[in-house]
Structure formats: structure tokens, C-alpha cells
C-alpha positions in Angstrom: 27.8 -5.3 59.7 27.4 -6.6 56.2 28.9 -5.0 53.1 25.5 -3.4 52.3 25.4 -1.5 55.6 23.0 -3.8 57.5 23.6 -5.9 60.6 23.6 -9.7 60.0 21.0 -11.8 61.7 17.3 -11.3 62.6 18.1 -8.6 65.0 19.1 -6.2 62.2 15.7 -6.4 60.5 12.4 -5.3 61.9 9.5 -7.7 61.7 7.8 -7.6 58.2 10.6 -5.7 56.6 12.2 -6.7 53.3 14.9 -9.3 53.7 18.5 -8.2 53.2 20.4 -8.8 50.0 21.3 -12.5 49.5 18.7 -14.0 51.9 17.1 -16.7 49.9 13.3 -17.1 50.1 11.8 -20.6 50.1 10.4 -21.9 46.8 6.6 -22.4 47.0 4.5 -24.4 44.7 0.8 -24.1 43.9 -1.8 -26.7 44.4 -4.1 -24.5 46.6 -1.6 -24.4 49.5 -2.4 -21.7 52.1 -0.6 -18.4 51.6 2.2 -17.9 54.2 1.7 -15.3 56.9 3.9 -12.3 57.1 5.5 -13.7 60.2 7.4 -16.6 58.5 10.4 -14.5 57.7 9.7 -14.4 53.9 7.5 -11.4 53.6 7.6 -9.3 50.5 6.1 -11.7 47.9 6.9 -15.1 46.5 10.1 -15.8 44.6 8.2 -17.8 42.0 4.5 -17.2 41.1 2.1 -19.9 42.3 0.9 -22.5 39.7 -2.9 -22.1 39.4 -4.9 -25.0 40.8 -7.1 -27.0 38.5 -10.3 -25.1 37.6 -8.8 -21.8 38.7 -9.1 -18.9 36.2 -6.0 -18.5 34.0 -4.4 -15.1 33.7 -4.5 -13.0 30.5 -0.9 -13.8 29.3 -1.5 -17.5 29.5 -4.8 -17.0 27.6 -3.0 -15.1 24.9 -0.3 -17.8 24.7 -2.8 -20.7 24.4 -4.8 -18.6 21.8 -1.7 -18.0 19.7 -0.7 -21.7 19.8 -4.3 -22.8 18.8 -4.1 -20.4 15.8 -0.8 -21.9 14.8 -2.4 -25.4 15.0 -5.4 -24.3 13.0 -3.2 -22.8 10.3 -1.0 -25.9 10.0 -4.0 -28.3 9.7 -6.1 -26.1 7.4 -7.0 -27.3 3.9 -7.5 -24.5 1.4 -9.6 -24.5 -1.8 -7.7 -22.4 -4.4 -10.3 -22.3 -7.1 -13.1 -19.7 -7.8 -16.6 -21.2 -7.8 -19.5 -19.5 -9.5 -22.9 -19.4 -7.7 -26.0 -21.0 -9.0 -27.4 -17.9 -10.9 -24.0 -16.8 -12.2 -23.1 -20.3 -13.3 -26.3 -20.7 -15.3 -25.8 -17.3 -17.0 -22.2 -18.2 -17.7 -23.2 -21.5 -19.3 -25.9 -19.8 -21.5 -23.3 -17.2 -22.5 -20.9 -19.9 -23.8 -23.7 -21.1 -26.1 -25.0 -17.7 -27.3 -21.6 -15.9 -27.8 -20.4 -17.9 -30.9 -23.8 -17.5 -32.7 -23.9 -13.8 -31.8 -20.5 -13.1 -33.3 -21.7 -14.6 -36.6 -24.4 -12.0 -36.8 -22.4 -9.0 -35.6 -19.8 -6.9 -37.3 -17.1 -6.3 -34.7 -15.8 -3.1 -36.3 -19.3 -1.6 -36.3 -20.0 -2.7 -32.8 -16.8 -1.0 -31.5 -18.1 2.4 -32.7 -21.2 2.1 -30.5 -21.5 2.9 -26.8 -22.6 0.2 -24.3 -26.1 1.6 -24.2 -26.5 1.7 -28.0 -25.0 -1.8 -28.3 -27.4 -3.1 -25.7 -30.4 -1.9 -27.7 -29.0 -3.4 -30.9 -28.2 -6.7 -29.3 -31.5 -7.3 -27.6 -33.5 -8.6 -30.6 -30.4 -10.6 -31.9 -30.0 -12.3 -28.4 -33.7 -13.2 -28.4 -33.4 -14.7 -31.9 -30.4 -16.8 -30.8 -32.2 -17.9 -27.6 -35.2 -19.0 -29.7 -32.9 -21.0 -32.0 -31.3 -22.7 -28.9 -34.8 -23.2 -27.4 -33.7 -21.5 -24.2 -36.3 -19.5 -22.2 -35.1 -16.8 -19.8 -36.9 -14.6 -17.4 -36.3 -10.8 -17.5 -33.6 -10.8 -14.8 -31.6 -13.5 -16.6 -32.0 -11.6 -19.9 -30.5 -8.4 -18.5 -27.7 -10.4 -16.9 -26.9 -12.2 -20.1 -26.9 -8.9 -22.1 -24.5 -7.3 -19.6 -22.2 -10.3 -19.7 -22.1 -10.4 -23.5 -21.5 -6.7 -23.9 -18.7 -6.9 -21.3 -17.2 -9.7 -23.4 -17.3 -7.7 -26.7 -16.5 -4.1 -25.5 -15.1 -4.4 -21.9 -12.8 -6.7 -20.0 -15.1 -9.7 -19.6 -15.5 -11.0 -16.1 -13.2 -8.2 -14.8 -15.9 -5.6 -15.5 -18.0 -6.6 -12.5 -14.9 -6.2 -10.2 -13.8 -2.9 -11.8 -17.2 -1.4 -11.2 -17.3 -2.5 -7.5 -16.2 0.6 -5.4 -15.3 -1.7 -2.4 -12.7 -3.6 -4.4 -9.2 -1.9 -4.2 -7.0 -4.7 -5.8 -7.7 -7.4 -8.4 -5.2 -10.3 -8.7 -5.9 -12.8 -11.5 -3.7 -16.0 -11.1 -4.6 -17.8 -14.3 -8.1 -18.5 -15.7 -9.5 -20.4 -12.7 -8.4 -18.2 -9.7 -9.0 -14.5 -9.0 -8.4 -12.8 -5.7 -9.7 -9.3 -4.7 -8.9 -7.0 -1.8 -11.8 -5.7 0.2 -11.3 -3.7 3.4 -7.6 -4.5 3.4 -8.2 -8.3 3.3 -7.8 -10.7 0.4 -10.8 -12.9 -0.6 -11.4 -15.1 -3.5 -13.7 -13.6 -6.3 -16.6 -15.5 -7.8 -15.5 -15.1 -11.4 -13.9 -17.5 -13.9 -12.5 -17.1 -17.4 -13.4 -19.5 -20.2 -9.9 -20.7 -20.7 -6.3 -19.3 -20.9 -6.8 -17.9 -24.4 -9.9 -15.9 -23.2 -7.8 -14.4 -20.3 -4.9 -13.7 -22.6 -7.2 -11.9 -25.1 -8.5 -9.6 -22.2 -4.9 -8.9 -21.1 -4.0 -7.9 -24.7 -7.1 -5.7 -24.8 -5.9 -3.9 -21.6 -2.3 -3.2 -22.7 -3.2 -2.3 -26.3 -5.3 0.7 -25.0 -2.1 2.5 -23.9 0.0 1.4 -26.9 1.8 -1.4 -25.2 2.1 -5.0 -26.2 2.3 -8.4 -24.4 3.2 -11.7 -26.0 5.8 -14.4 -25.7 8.6 -12.1 -26.9 7.6 -9.3 -24.4 5.9 -11.3 -21.6 5.9 -8.3 -19.1 3.8 -5.2 -19.5 2.8 -2.2 -17.3 -0.3 -0.4 -18.4 -3.2 1.7 -17.0 -6.9 1.9 -17.3 -8.9 4.9 -18.4 -9.6 5.8 -14.7 -5.9 5.7 -13.8 -5.9 2.3 -12.3 -2.5 0.6 -12.6 -2.2 -2.7 -14.4 0.7 -5.3 -14.5 0.5 -8.2 -16.9 2.8 -11.3 -17.0 2.2 -14.1 -19.4 3.7 -17.6 -20.0 6.4 -18.8 -20.2 7.3 -16.5 -17.2 4.0 -17.2 -15.4 3.6 -21.0 -14.9 -0.2 -20.9 -14.1 -1.3 -18.9 -17.1 -1.7 -15.2 -17.7 -1.5 -13.2 -14.4 -3.1 -9.7 -14.2 -2.7 -7.4 -11.2 -4.8 -4.3 -11.1 -4.4 -1.6 -8.4 -7.6 0.5 -8.5 -7.8 4.1 -7.5 -10.7 6.0 -6.0 -12.8 8.1 -8.4 -13.2 10.7 -5.6 -9.9 12.4 -4.8 -8.5 11.5 -1.4 -7.3 14.4 0.8 -5.1 14.6 3.9 -8.3 15.3 5.9 -9.8 12.0 4.6 -6.6 10.1 5.8 -6.9 11.8 9.2 -10.6 10.9 9.5 -9.8 7.3 8.6 -7.1 7.1 11.4 -4.1 7.0 9.1 -2.6 10.1 10.9 -3.3 12.4 13.8 -4.7 15.9 13.6 -1.4 17.5 14.3 0.4 15.3 11.8 -2.2 16.2 9.2 -1.6 19.9 9.8 2.2 19.6 9.6 2.0 17.7 6.3 -0.4 20.3 4.9 2.1 23.0 5.8 5.0 21.0 4.4 3.2 20.6 1.0 2.2 24.3 0.9 5.7 25.6 1.9 7.5 23.8 -1.0 9.4 21.3 1.1 11.2 18.5 -0.7 9.4 15.4 0.4 10.2 11.7 -0.1 7.4 9.2 0.6 8.7 5.8 1.7 6.9 2.6 2.3 6.2 -1.0 1.1 4.1 -2.3 -1.7 0.4 -1.4 -1.3 1.1 0.8 1.8 -0.5 3.9 0.3 2.5 5.9 -1.1 0.7 7.0 -4.3 -2.4 7.9 -2.3 -0.2 10.0 0.1 1.5 11.7 -2.9 -1.9 12.6 -4.5 -3.2 13.9 -1.1 -0.1 16.1 -0.7 -0.5 17.5 -4.2 -3.8 19.2 -3.1 -1.7 21.7 -1.1 0.3 22.9 -4.1 -0.5 26.4 -5.1 -2.8 26.5 -8.2 -0.4 29.0 -9.9 2.5 26.5 -9.9 3.5 24.5 -13.0 3.8 20.8 -12.0 5.3 18.0 -14.0 4.8 14.4 -13.1 7.1 11.6 -14.4 6.1 7.9 -14.2 6.6 4.5 -15.8 2.8 4.1 -16.1 0.9 7.3 -15.5 -1.2 6.7 -12.4 -0.9 10.0 -10.4 -4.1 12.1 -10.4 -3.0 15.5 -9.2 -5.6 18.0 -8.1 -4.1 21.1 -9.7 -5.0 23.0 -12.9 -1.5 23.5 -14.3 -0.3 19.9 -14.3 1.5 18.0 -17.2 1.9 14.2 -16.9 4.8 12.5 -18.6 5.3 8.8 -19.2 8.3 6.6 -20.1 8.4 4.4 -23.1 9.6 0.8 -23.3 12.0 -0.3 -26.0 10.6 -1.6 -29.3 11.1 -5.2 -30.7 14.7 -4.3 -31.8 15.4 -3.1 -28.2 15.7 0.5 -29.2 13.8 3.7 -28.7 13.4 3.4 -24.9 12.8 6.6 -22.9 13.7 6.3 -19.2 12.7 8.3 -16.2 16.2 9.8 -16.1 15.7 11.0 -19.7 12.4 12.6 -18.8 13.8 14.3 -15.7 16.6 15.9 -17.7 14.1 17.0 -20.3 11.6 18.3 -17.7 14.3 20.8 -16.4 14.0 22.6 -19.8 10.2 22.8 -19.5 10.1 25.6 -16.8 8.6 23.5 -14.0 8.0 24.8 -10.5 7.8 21.3 -9.1 8.9 17.9 -10.4 7.1 14.9 -9.0 8.3 11.3 -9.7 5.9 8.5 -9.3 8.6 6.1 -8.1 12.4 6.1 -8.2 14.1 2.8 -8.7 17.6 3.6 -10.0 20.1 6.2 -11.1 17.3 8.8 -11.9 17.4 9.5 -8.1 20.5 11.7 -8.8 18.7 13.7 -11.4 15.8 14.3 -9.0 18.2 15.5 -6.3 19.8 17.9 -8.8 16.4 19.3 -9.7 15.6 19.8 -6.0 18.9 21.8 -5.7 18.3 23.9 -8.8 15.3 26.0 -7.9 12.6 23.3 -8.0 11.7 23.3 -4.3 8.6 21.3 -3.4 9.6 18.3 -5.6 8.3 14.9 -4.3 8.8 11.3 -5.1 8.1 7.8 -3.7 10.3 4.8 -3.2 10.3 1.4 -1.5 11.8 1.3 2.0 10.8 0.0 5.4 12.0 3.0 7.5 13.2 6.6 7.1 16.8 5.5 7.8 16.6 2.7 5.3 15.1 5.2 2.8 18.2 7.3 2.9 20.4 4.2 2.5 18.3 3.2 -0.6 18.7 6.6 -2.2 22.5 6.3 -1.8 22.5 2.8 -3.3 20.3 3.8 -6.2 22.7 6.7 -7.2 25.7 4.3 -6.9 23.8 1.9 -9.3 24.4 4.4 -12.0 27.6 5.3 -13.8 28.2 8.5 -11.8 31.7 8.5 -10.4 31.1 10.4 -7.2 32.3 9.4 -3.7 29.7 8.1 -1.3 30.2 11.0 1.1 29.4 13.5 -1.7 26.2 11.6 -2.5 25.2 11.6 1.2 25.8 15.3 1.4 23.7 15.9 -1.7 20.8 13.9 -0.2 21.1 15.7 3.1 21.0 19.2 1.4 18.1 18.3 -1.0 15.6 16.3 1.1 13.6 18.1 3.8 11.1 15.5 5.0 10.6 11.7 4.8 7.0 10.5 5.2 6.9 6.8 6.1 3.7 4.9 5.4 3.0 1.3 6.3 0.3 -1.3 5.8 -0.3 -3.1 9.1 -1.2 -6.7 9.4 -4.9 -5.9 10.0 -5.0 -4.3 6.5 -5.1 -0.7 7.8 -2.7 1.8 6.3 -1.0 4.2 8.7 1.5 7.1 8.5 4.1 5.7 10.9 6.8 8.4 10.8 7.4 11.9 9.7 11.2 12.5 9.8 13.3 15.6 9.0 16.6 15.4 7.3 18.8 17.9 9.2 22.3 17.6 7.6 25.6 15.8 7.9 27.6 15.0 10.9 30.9 13.4 9.7 29.8 11.0 7.0 26.4 10.2 8.6 23.1 11.9 7.6 21.5 13.3 10.7 17.7 13.0 11.0 15.1 14.2 13.6 11.8 12.4 14.1 8.8 14.8 14.3 6.0 12.2 14.6 5.8 8.5 15.1 3.1 5.8 15.4 3.3 3.7 18.6 1.7 0.3 18.7 -0.3 -0.3 21.9 -2.5 -3.4 21.6 -4.7 -5.5 19.3 -8.5 -5.4 19.7 -10.8 -8.5 19.9 -11.7 -7.9 16.2 -8.0 -8.1 15.2 -7.6 -4.3 14.6 -4.4 -2.7 15.6 -4.7 -0.1 18.4 -2.1 2.6 18.6 -1.5 6.3 18.7 0.4 8.9 16.8 2.8 10.8 19.0 4.7 14.1 18.5 8.3 14.1 19.6 7.9 17.7 20.9 11.1 18.8 19.1 11.5 22.2 17.4 11.4 21.4 13.6 14.5 22.2 11.7 12.4 23.1 8.6 10.7 25.9 10.6 12.7 28.5 8.5 11.0 27.4 5.3 7.6 27.6 6.9 8.4 31.1 8.1 9.0 32.2 4.5 5.4 31.3 3.7 3.9 32.7 7.0 3.2 29.3 8.5 5.9 29.2 11.1 3.6 29.6 14.2 1.1 27.0 13.0 3.9 24.6 12.0 5.6 25.0 15.5 2.3 24.4 17.3 1.6 21.3 15.2 5.0 19.7 16.0 5.2 20.5 19.7 
């Protein structure tokens, strides 16, 4: 009798049964050898899988491995062209514009032109452009004339070559890397844009025109600037000597049509139950922190949640560059101010949060917290301003809590870390994690509750999560949003507003 309760030898095992523990099976190779019969004493499968014969179909894992290695080889051997090239028609219009523009400026009063609309200016310009073309002995057809008029007016009143990209609804991001290279984001993917600037001075002039609209300045003494366009699009400008390839402009465009939670659900960013739970969280004045990486959709999520705020509530938003577009009637946006040339007069987010407490707000919403103002926001959440929201950069809900602790410790507040953790646990109700996946899609990957403290650790409970399943042939990520089936800790807040049953059904 063996130690495992079986008799040793062949007599202790019926024919075709699984061999006892410790009985080695013979190693078998491939090469098209005949499969062994079940009578050879090694039934129950091969110890090692057979090597496929030449010409035999390869299984799926091997296919995936070879495909991955071929992609790596292609990437290592690829040669990239980093410059924007204009097409034939655009290039010809661009060339004529360079000849016409100097002569046009001699005949136009810039101050008078600035008072006219684009349509009025176009009417005034048409005969002058025809006169200049006649002088240059250039003949254009009607299509080329319209294109030339548009380009010239964009140069004088707009943002030059950027106007075409700003008017394209499919473009969500514009990244100018010097006068010769511009990238845009379409459908979550970066592609090079067919535009060029005349030279570095032309690009720098457009950058100054953008920041001057909001009372900011950019030059060699202040080479960094945050600004916004009239439609709320966020702009960042960095100029030489900090940028080594010339002036760099980054524009994050925002949709003209307000995006709602239902839109995000229909686009696959969240499930139907997750959408219902977030609607209830926004309506029931839960304190929400939206966490995610750059370009993951934090501001879009914050704008969407704002739709659920009661129209009778007074809402204050505080940002470095005002980009939030809340969908409420009683909304007052506040914006920080950078220091002047002497380094004085700066108004920070922390200053505005303290001042906002004296303005009788129902909710305070911070565009993004980066430092010690996090403590002021937590104080507001604990002093009768339930339903306050903010965004911050973090890769997971747990990391979000750690970042909030670190941001408070960055300030001069002399408070032990345990007290800071307790303040966060008592103030924050929900953490909504958004992520931009490698296929360009934006998903809400986690909805996590902050329950309280257990010792010196903040306890959380995950209500929803996104689980990666596979990748489609077109490179799209396939996954599903799953509910954890747990009873939400914030159910009591939902009960105060009469949403407890709907909230419970959405989370289970």
C-alpha cells in the first residue's frame, strides 16, 4: 500500500485508469508519430504537447505570439516622416497667400478691420484681393478665390492655419510642435495634420493672439501660459527657450453639444446600471472625486455629472483656466490669476476656495486639484457643502486617496497623517475612475465608495469595475462593466432624497 492509499504495481490500477502519483509518463515528440493507444499504460494525455508537423495548422496562441513579434519587428524597422506636407491645392493657395498678404496689409487699416465681422470683412476684401491678383498677374478660378479669401481672413482675424482644425468637429486635440509639424487627434488616434505655419514668428504671433484674449501673456520672460478659447477649449502654450523646436501649442477642444451620462453610456464608456448609479450620486449630493490620467475624460465626466444638480442650487466652479461648461442656470465660474512681472498679485485655487465659502454656495466644484488646496476642498465638503466635486490625476481609486494625502502634506498644514486620512474618509463619498485605453476609447473603469477608517487605513468598497476580456481584429478593446453586487454604504444618503430603492437595484 502506498502513502496515497493505493496498492503499488499494475494490479492496483484498472486498465485505462489514471496512473498513480509519481508514475512518470514517457516523453513524446511530434513529427506526425501515431498517437499511442490507451493500452500502453500511459493513458490520460501526454505529459508534453506534441510539436506540430510541418504544414500543420498552428494554434491560436502561437499565432498571437508570431503576430506580436512581427509587430515589434515592424516598429523597430519603421522610418517615420515627422513633417506636415500640404496637398497640391492647399500648397498652391498657401503660396499665393504669401504673395498677396503683404500687399493686402498695405491697403488695409488693421484697427478698422478688427471692428468688422468675418462676413463683412470678406465683402470688403473681395475687390482689394482682385486688385492685388491683377497686379501680380495671377488668375484664379472661383474655388481658389474663395479658399484664398478664407485663408487671408483667418490670418487677419482668426488663428491662421489653426482655424480649419478648430472648425472640424471630428478633431478633439490639436498639438503644434513648432511651425513645421502639427498633430491632431481623431477618433482617439493621433495623425499628422496637413497644415504649416510660415515660420516661427508667424506661429508665435498666433500664440500671443490666443493668450491675449484672456488677459494672459507669453514671451521669453513668461514662456508658459494657460488660456482658453471662446468656446471653452483649453490651451497651453510653451515658447523658446523652454521649447527647443519652436513655439508649442496644445489645444483640448470641447464639444459644442453638452455631453450627458446617457451619451457616455451609449458610447460604451459605462454600463446602464453604472449610469443610473452615477445619476443618483449626482442628484443626492454625494461628494465625488473623479480620478484619471491626462486626456482620459475627467472634465467630460464632471460636466456630465453636473447635469444632475438641482437647478435651484447655487454652484461655484474654481479652475486655473475656466473650461468647465456646467449645464445649470445658477452657476458662477471663478478663475485663478497668475503673478505679474514683479511676481506679485497671484490668486491661487486655495485663495478662491476660501473666498467661495463666503459666497453662499450650495456646491463647490474644482476643475483640478494639484496641491494644498485639497485640504480647503475637504473642509468645504465637511461644512455643509455636500455634493462638491473635483478631479485629480491618479491611476486607480486607491492611488487617488494616496495622492490626496500627499497633496495636503505638500502644504504648510501641521496635521498628522492619520488625521488627514480621517478627514478624507469622512468627506469623500465616491471615487469615479476614468481611463483612456490603448485603442483610444475612454471607459469608466471603477466606481468606488469610501467607507471610513480601519486603524490608519482608509477602507473602500468597489461598486462597479470594468473587466478586460479580449481585443478585436480591428484593435478595439472588448470588455464588460460588472457590478460587485454589494450593498452600497452611501445608501443612506440616497434614502434622504428618495432614491434608495433605485440606487440599491442599480448596484446589485
